[in-house]
Legacy VTK file of the C-alpha trace (Angstrom):
# vtk DataFile Version 3.0
C-alpha trace
ASCII
DATASET POLYDATA
POINTS 406 float
-18.328 8.901 41.972
-15.194 10.860 41.757
-14.852 9.535 38.635
-18.245 10.430 37.210
-18.041 14.374 38.704
-14.175 14.156 36.821
-16.280 13.191 33.878
-18.885 15.752 34.051
-16.475 18.495 34.983
-14.578 17.921 31.908
-18.088 19.019 30.073
-18.748 22.530 32.321
-16.633 24.194 29.950
-17.205 22.505 26.228
-15.674 25.323 24.728
-12.272 24.678 26.043
-12.166 20.919 26.688
-13.042 20.564 22.553
-10.009 22.380 21.793
-7.781 20.351 24.016
-9.395 17.688 22.629
-9.123 18.825 19.137
-5.741 19.790 19.562
-4.639 16.259 21.501
-6.291 14.451 18.127
-4.831 16.115 15.439
-1.157 16.156 17.010
-1.008 12.632 17.695
-3.048 11.874 14.300
-0.272 13.636 12.537
2.442 11.994 14.341
0.924 8.653 13.646
0.076 9.146 9.737
3.876 10.617 9.728
5.127 8.234 10.837
3.399 5.572 8.881
4.616 7.535 6.242
8.177 6.743 6.481
7.648 3.789 7.426
5.487 2.524 4.653
8.460 4.080 2.638
10.694 2.874 4.179
10.125 -0.696 4.060
9.056 -0.124 0.314
12.712 0.618 -0.270
13.872 -2.203 1.974
11.793 -4.900 0.229
12.808 -3.310 -3.042
15.971 -3.637 -2.810
15.824 -7.586 -1.331
13.808 -8.411 -4.132
15.204 -6.568 -7.113
18.737 -7.061 -6.552
19.967 -9.094 -2.922
17.568 -11.675 -2.162
17.329 -13.355 1.245
20.818 -14.834 0.930
23.826 -14.985 -0.671
26.447 -17.394 -1.031
29.905 -16.519 -2.051
33.458 -17.968 -2.075
34.934 -15.634 1.175
37.835 -14.406 -0.724
35.494 -13.006 -3.936
33.530 -11.286 -0.677
36.563 -9.210 0.658
38.011 -8.619 -2.716
35.523 -9.076 -5.414
37.563 -10.843 -8.297
35.986 -12.904 -10.792
38.598 -15.338 -10.571
37.001 -16.730 -6.944
34.385 -18.879 -8.255
32.800 -22.066 -7.350
31.597 -25.203 -8.559
27.804 -25.483 -8.941
27.828 -29.253 -8.343
30.024 -29.104 -4.795
27.317 -26.259 -3.449
24.113 -27.958 -5.332
24.902 -31.171 -3.503
26.082 -29.615 -0.082
22.914 -27.673 -0.446
20.116 -30.993 -0.854
19.460 -31.835 2.285
17.984 -28.181 2.806
16.128 -28.523 -0.457
12.388 -28.711 1.619
13.209 -24.695 2.418
14.496 -23.402 -0.411
11.720 -21.666 -2.385
14.124 -20.671 -5.236
17.578 -20.283 -6.394
19.753 -18.236 -8.927
23.315 -19.230 -10.406
25.197 -15.816 -11.509
28.178 -14.764 -13.036
29.423 -11.507 -11.893
32.425 -8.622 -13.372
32.729 -5.132 -13.324
32.792 -3.713 -16.457
32.721 -0.546 -18.691
29.939 0.182 -20.666
30.684 1.983 -23.971
28.904 3.531 -27.004
29.400 6.057 -29.738
28.640 8.835 -27.197
29.681 8.073 -23.827
31.367 5.030 -21.738
29.942 4.137 -18.393
31.389 1.327 -14.905
29.032 -0.826 -14.063
28.667 -4.051 -12.507
27.611 -6.910 -15.354
25.394 -10.000 -14.359
25.155 -12.723 -15.505
21.663 -14.458 -15.082
19.547 -17.437 -15.906
16.112 -16.064 -16.719
13.898 -18.966 -15.524
16.256 -18.922 -12.418
15.975 -15.360 -11.874
12.263 -15.314 -12.374
12.054 -16.677 -9.309
14.610 -14.827 -7.302
14.043 -11.104 -7.907
11.220 -9.495 -9.992
13.301 -7.441 -12.390
11.127 -8.673 -15.078
8.555 -6.762 -13.977
10.677 -2.808 -14.082
10.639 -3.294 -17.860
10.008 -0.135 -19.712
10.839 -0.957 -23.424
11.569 -4.766 -24.945
11.751 -8.186 -23.087
13.173 -9.994 -20.168
15.579 -11.932 -23.156
14.436 -14.462 -26.020
15.708 -17.468 -27.907
18.436 -16.552 -30.166
21.655 -17.297 -31.131
22.500 -14.996 -33.362
23.466 -11.728 -30.971
24.266 -11.405 -27.435
21.468 -9.782 -25.132
21.598 -7.092 -22.503
19.585 -5.387 -20.105
20.139 -1.730 -18.833
18.399 0.650 -17.043
16.610 3.621 -18.700
19.480 5.431 -16.932
22.003 4.173 -18.526
20.300 4.389 -21.531
20.082 8.249 -20.833
23.826 8.303 -19.923
25.118 5.983 -22.570
22.629 7.642 -25.219
21.287 4.868 -26.532
17.631 2.994 -27.195
16.203 -0.191 -28.125
17.932 -2.811 -30.365
21.054 -0.570 -30.405
24.728 -2.214 -29.648
26.825 -1.253 -26.767
30.390 -2.677 -25.749
30.781 -4.382 -22.958
35.025 -3.912 -21.962
36.278 -6.070 -18.903
38.837 -8.298 -17.451
38.850 -12.342 -18.520
40.150 -14.773 -15.975
43.280 -14.560 -17.698
43.476 -11.022 -16.732
43.225 -9.742 -20.693
40.833 -7.117 -21.323
38.062 -8.129 -23.642
35.518 -6.425 -25.549
32.064 -7.462 -26.204
29.581 -6.351 -28.476
25.778 -6.999 -26.932
22.508 -5.607 -28.151
20.160 -3.762 -25.593
17.061 -6.186 -25.911
15.174 -4.992 -22.294
15.029 -1.475 -20.301
14.033 -1.269 -17.078
13.577 1.345 -14.054
13.051 0.124 -10.615
13.124 3.379 -9.527
16.601 2.832 -7.134
18.189 5.490 -9.481
21.893 4.580 -8.808
21.443 0.898 -8.485
20.049 1.493 -12.114
22.562 3.325 -13.071
25.473 1.055 -12.263
23.873 -2.381 -13.252
23.712 -4.916 -16.261
22.325 -8.236 -17.405
23.440 -10.744 -19.812
22.914 -14.326 -20.181
25.007 -16.947 -18.286
25.963 -18.863 -21.412
27.123 -15.600 -23.521
28.701 -13.870 -20.593
30.829 -17.027 -19.656
32.501 -16.987 -23.155
33.318 -13.210 -22.577
35.003 -14.178 -19.062
36.126 -17.404 -20.430
35.289 -19.350 -17.839
34.575 -23.137 -17.542
31.013 -24.630 -17.868
29.499 -25.090 -14.110
31.770 -22.176 -12.590
30.085 -19.355 -10.765
30.684 -16.854 -8.406
27.160 -15.924 -6.652
24.217 -17.868 -5.549
21.080 -16.066 -4.591
18.164 -18.291 -2.374
14.769 -17.315 -1.771
13.965 -19.389 1.756
10.690 -20.181 3.308
9.078 -16.756 4.540
7.610 -18.226 7.781
10.634 -19.709 8.845
13.346 -16.695 10.693
15.350 -16.040 7.800
18.684 -16.184 10.649
18.101 -19.553 11.448
17.882 -20.209 7.429
21.384 -18.676 7.586
22.811 -20.879 10.605
21.427 -24.324 8.725
23.047 -23.190 5.496
26.029 -22.748 7.032
26.320 -25.783 8.771
25.755 -27.624 5.688
28.583 -25.772 3.234
32.055 -26.007 3.247
34.371 -23.629 5.468
35.588 -21.694 2.152
31.947 -20.605 1.575
30.178 -17.644 3.184
26.470 -17.069 3.540
25.048 -13.656 4.069
21.566 -12.653 4.857
20.195 -9.270 2.889
20.656 -7.369 6.220
24.744 -8.826 6.819
25.229 -7.638 3.248
23.705 -4.146 3.472
24.019 -3.044 6.959
22.341 0.121 5.858
19.474 -1.329 5.042
18.980 -3.535 8.463
20.066 0.072 10.291
16.950 2.427 8.373
14.756 0.069 8.859
15.496 0.396 12.916
15.904 3.770 12.677
11.792 4.416 11.621
10.936 2.743 14.792
13.358 5.505 16.655
11.766 8.352 14.843
8.781 7.725 14.779
9.192 7.670 19.180
11.172 10.981 18.812
8.056 12.582 16.398
5.475 11.440 19.069
7.870 12.582 22.242
8.214 16.702 20.544
4.216 15.770 19.903
3.509 15.239 24.066
5.909 17.408 25.121
3.620 20.010 23.447
0.634 18.231 25.204
2.142 18.857 28.525
2.416 22.366 28.151
-1.610 22.567 26.740
-2.848 20.664 29.410
-0.945 22.399 32.343
-2.415 25.313 31.117
-5.462 24.173 30.572
-5.686 22.957 34.055
-4.342 25.770 36.015
-7.251 27.803 34.479
-9.855 25.020 35.385
-8.016 24.932 39.208
-8.094 28.719 39.295
-11.612 29.493 37.819
-13.047 26.246 40.608
-11.196 27.556 43.952
-14.017 28.232 45.555
-15.805 25.213 44.650
-12.681 23.218 45.560
-12.441 25.287 48.658
-16.634 24.404 49.671
-15.491 20.051 49.048
-13.051 20.050 50.985
-14.675 22.102 53.561
-17.510 19.576 53.492
-14.636 16.376 54.318
-13.476 15.627 50.933
-9.375 14.984 51.630
-6.376 16.106 49.651
-6.242 12.767 47.952
-9.458 12.445 46.500
-9.501 16.443 45.271
-6.098 15.167 44.117
-7.783 11.825 41.838
-10.597 14.430 40.570
-7.919 16.557 38.288
-5.503 13.478 37.536
-9.153 11.976 36.427
-10.102 15.265 33.817
-6.823 15.398 32.729
-6.654 11.983 31.660
-10.318 11.938 30.142
-9.208 14.826 28.257
-5.955 13.700 26.621
-7.052 10.155 26.200
-10.404 11.123 24.570
-7.906 13.215 22.336
-6.246 10.233 22.004
-8.600 7.545 21.025
-9.775 10.093 18.122
-6.299 10.983 17.031
-5.651 6.681 17.092
-8.989 6.521 14.933
-8.142 9.147 12.360
-4.641 7.901 11.519
-5.715 4.347 11.470
-8.281 5.852 8.896
-5.966 7.661 6.844
-3.046 4.978 6.832
-5.555 2.098 5.583
-6.808 4.302 3.032
-3.571 5.602 1.939
-1.559 2.128 2.484
-4.517 0.654 -0.151
-4.296 3.571 -2.727
-0.982 5.128 -2.181
0.425 8.435 -1.544
2.007 10.097 -5.022
4.897 12.268 -5.461
4.835 12.273 -8.790
6.788 16.292 -9.069
9.403 14.850 -6.822
9.830 11.686 -8.134
13.765 12.417 -9.711
14.075 13.531 -6.161
12.438 9.914 -4.672
14.605 7.721 -7.011
18.101 9.434 -6.801
17.574 8.213 -2.926
16.759 4.780 -4.357
12.560 5.312 -2.722
9.567 4.888 -5.042
7.950 8.042 -6.083
4.415 6.076 -4.715
4.092 5.625 -1.097
2.358 3.404 0.282
1.432 4.367 4.506
1.507 1.534 7.132
1.783 1.321 10.880
1.934 -2.154 12.919
-1.397 -2.293 14.994
0.714 -2.766 18.522
2.089 1.127 18.169
-1.746 2.287 18.712
-1.407 0.489 21.822
1.701 2.173 22.887
0.545 5.807 21.813
-2.507 5.004 24.174
-0.528 4.673 27.000
2.494 7.082 26.224
-0.529 9.394 26.547
-2.093 7.801 29.628
1.666 8.828 30.906
1.674 12.153 29.668
-1.646 12.932 31.920
-0.505 11.646 34.839
2.758 13.652 34.797
0.687 17.058 33.418
-1.441 16.740 36.119
0.931 17.203 38.966
1.038 20.933 38.831
-2.844 21.650 38.697
-3.239 18.698 41.139
-0.508 19.988 43.760
-2.029 23.837 43.332
-5.397 21.985 44.206
-4.457 20.851 47.377
-2.147 24.051 48.421
-5.463 26.257 48.198
-6.056 27.521 51.737
-9.799 26.721 52.438
-10.499 29.958 54.418
-9.373 32.199 51.423
-10.681 29.780 49.105
-14.577 29.926 49.970
-13.757 34.241 50.860
-13.044 34.771 47.193
LINES 1 407
406 0 1 2 3 4 5 6 7 8 9 10 11 12 13 14 15 16 17 18 19 20 21 22 23 24 25 26 27 28 29 30 31 32 33 34 35 36 37 38 39 40 41 42 43 44 45 46 47 48 49 50 51 52 53 54 55 56 57 58 59 60 61 62 63 64 65 66 67 68 69 70 71 72 73 74 75 76 77 78 79 80 81 82 83 84 85 86 87 88 89 90 91 92 93 94 95 96 97 98 99 100 101 102 103 104 105 106 107 108 109 110 111 112 113 114 115 116 117 118 119 120 121 122 123 124 125 126 127 128 129 130 131 132 133 134 135 136 137 138 139 140 141 142 143 144 145 146 147 148 149 150 151 152 153 154 155 156 157 158 159 160 161 162 163 164 165 166 167 168 169 170 171 172 173 174 175 176 177 178 179 180 181 182 183 184 185 186 187 188 189 190 191 192 193 194 195 196 197 198 199 200 201 202 203 204 205 206 207 208 209 210 211 212 213 214 215 216 217 218 219 220 221 222 223 224 225 226 227 228 229 230 231 232 233 234 235 236 237 238 239 240 241 242 243 244 245 246 247 248 249 250 251 252 253 254 255 256 257 258 259 260 261 262 263 264 265 266 267 268 269 270 271 272 273 274 275 276 277 278 279 280 281 282 283 284 285 286 287 288 289 290 291 292 293 294 295 296 297 298 299 300 301 302 303 304 305 306 307 308 309 310 311 312 313 314 315 316 317 318 319 320 321 322 323 324 325 326 327 328 329 330 331 332 333 334 335 336 337 338 339 340 341 342 343 344 345 346 347 348 349 350 351 352 353 354 355 356 357 358 359 360 361 362 363 364 365 366 367 368 369 370 371 372 373 374 375 376 377 378 379 380 381 382 383 384 385 386 387 388 389 390 391 392 393 394 395 396 397 398 399 400 401 402 403 404 405
């Protein structure tokens, strides 16, 4: 009976109740949509780093990780033999050569990280080929040395497709070597800092510049079975490879990525707490007005034998009904919006350059895990309980005779 009476009381003043419900609905749906937008932006950024650069797991010599010197290379045969028992869990692998150098043109120069790749292997590990804006992802040619550069570096060096640029670097003997490469492809990943500082060449051509023997490499990038936790893959690889090697997941190589990903959950809850705090004061104000308007009615009910517990429960239920009704509609609206824009994306072309300077895509696909909606509903319920304290306290402290007389 108390529950039915409380629901009817909610709609005695339809305008006031609708204002509270709509305010709650807009606050919840807005907070959830912004949380979904930020989560989608961050997840896209993290996934792009994995797909274009890091892969799932990388293996190096420990000295190479510390000093990043090209003289710390490993033998391909040794590492392949160690990983042979784990071949069923490794989806793709790519052996790379790496060195720092100076990319020079007739107009300018820029310090870059040079990565030597085997195209067929690299296509299974990264998706750089999907970001090509001009040219090709390497081609069969023995006449020229080929290089892929980014749109950012192209603008910095003031070159174009088929132009020649010179890479200056130190070989394994410490001697400065200058090699001319022809630009066969220009890419743009949308990650400005990464694009500007990286170029890609063929392993076979880069090896001669470094004066490195066949079969030696600096880095092995792996993509593993996603159905198994990456930590389990890492533990198995560490057991299989010799002590001198270091295997790291993408989160260990770039802790900032993992930190940013976890920070988004914190951001979502902070944003939601701000909305719920505003909701508390709005509900308290509304329910105190209800108590004052219905003081005579409350006095009559209490004089007829309705005890304080039932009077308090009636106002608690009214507060919960108001809050949860708004929360449910807010959840539905945010779910529809996130689902819609998660499919077509939200375009920020006007701020594309600013987004790229931080490594973010200018097209954002909002996303939010389903359990977050349940958590929000529970938090709104708890907020309603908290907000009902003052109205209930006011209602049960009314003097019956004074309430009826006034």
